[in-house]
C-alpha positions in Angstrom: 4.8 20.1 -5.9 4.6 17.6 -3.0 0.8 17.3 -3.4 1.3 16.3 -7.1 3.8 13.6 -6.1 1.4 12.3 -3.5 -1.4 12.2 -6.1 0.9 10.3 -8.5 1.8 7.8 -5.8 -1.9 7.3 -5.0 -2.7 6.8 -8.6 0.1 4.3 -9.0 -1.1 2.4 -6.0 -4.6 2.4 -7.3 -3.5 1.1 -10.7 -1.4 -1.6 -9.1 -4.4 -3.0 -7.2 -7.0 -2.4 -9.9 -8.9 -5.4 -11.3 -10.6 -5.6 -14.7 -14.4 -5.3 -14.5 -16.3 -8.6 -14.3 -18.9 -7.2 -16.7 -19.0 -4.1 -18.9 -19.8 -1.0 -16.9 -23.3 0.6 -17.2 -22.8 3.9 -18.8 -26.4 5.0 -18.7 -27.2 4.1 -22.3 -23.9 5.3 -23.8 -22.1 2.9 -26.1 -19.6 0.6 -24.4 -16.5 -0.1 -26.4 -16.3 -3.9 -26.0 -13.2 -4.2 -28.1 -11.4 -2.0 -25.6 -12.5 -4.4 -22.8 -11.3 -7.3 -24.8 -7.9 -5.7 -25.3 -7.5 -5.3 -21.5 -8.6 -8.8 -20.9 -6.0 -10.1 -23.4 -3.3 -8.0 -21.7 -4.3 -9.4 -18.3 -4.3 -13.0 -19.6 -0.9 -12.6 -21.2 0.4 -11.1 -17.9 -1.0 -14.0 -15.9 0.4 -16.6 -18.3 3.9 -15.0 -18.2 4.6 -16.3 -14.6 4.2 -19.7 -12.9 1.4 -19.9 -10.4 3.8 -20.3 -7.4 5.5 -17.0 -8.5 2.2 -15.2 -8.3 1.8 -16.4 -4.7 5.2 -15.0 -3.9 4.3 -11.7 -5.5 1.0 -11.5 -3.6 2.8 -12.3 -0.3 5.1 -9.4 -0.9 2.3 -6.9 -1.4 1.9 -5.8 2.3 5.6 -4.9 2.4 5.3 -3.0 -0.9 2.3 -1.1 0.4 4.1 -0.3 3.6 7.0 1.1 1.6 4.6 3.2 -0.5 3.0 4.6 2.6 6.4 5.5 4.0 7.3 7.2 0.7 4.0 9.2 0.8 4.7 10.3 4.4 8.2 11.3 3.4 6.8 13.5 0.6 4.6 15.3 3.1 7.2 15.4 5.8 10.7 15.0 4.2 12.5 14.9 7.5 10.2 12.3 9.1 11.7 8.9 9.9 9.9 5.6 10.4 10.0 4.2 14.0 10.1 0.5 14.7 7.8 -0.2 17.6 8.6 -3.2 19.9 7.0 -6.5 18.8 5.3 -8.6 21.5 2.5 -11.0 22.1 0.2 -9.4 24.6 -2.1 -11.4 26.8 -3.3 -9.1 29.5 -4.3 -5.5 29.9 -1.2 -4.9 32.0 1.0 -6.2 29.2 -0.8 -3.8 26.8 -0.1 -0.9 29.2 3.6 -2.0 29.5 3.9 -2.2 25.7 2.3 1.2 25.2 4.8 2.7 27.7 7.7 1.2 25.9 6.3 2.2 22.5 5.8 5.8 23.8 9.4 5.9 25.0 10.7 4.8 21.6 8.5 7.5 19.8 9.3 10.3 22.2 13.1 9.5 22.0 12.9 9.6 18.2 10.9 12.8 18.2 13.9 14.7 19.6 15.5 14.3 16.2 12.3 15.3 14.2 9.0 14.0 13.0 8.3 10.3 13.1 6.3 7.8 11.0 4.5 5.1 13.0 
C-alpha cells in the first residue's frame, strides 16, 4: 500500500514538472496525433494566460519548498514515525568550521534519533 502511495506521489511530481514537447515525438514511423499535441498546447497557453507574469515568478520561487514538502511526505510514507530534523544553518569558511558544524549537526540528529527515525 505504501509503495503505491509513493508511486502516486512520484507521478504527481513528474506531472507537475513536465513540459510539453518542443516538437512531435519520433514514434518510429507510427502516426503522430498532431491534434492531440495541439490540444495540449492550447491548454498550456490558456494556463499561462490565466496568471500575470509576476505571479508566475512567485509560483516558480515557491517550487523548492513544495518539492521539499513532497520529499518529506514521501519519506513519511516509507517511515511513518520519521520526523524532519532542522540542521543548524551557518556560513562556513574553514575546515575547522565545517568540523564544528558537523559535530553540532550530529548532536541534533543523534538527540532526535532517541525518539525514532529522522529525515535529514
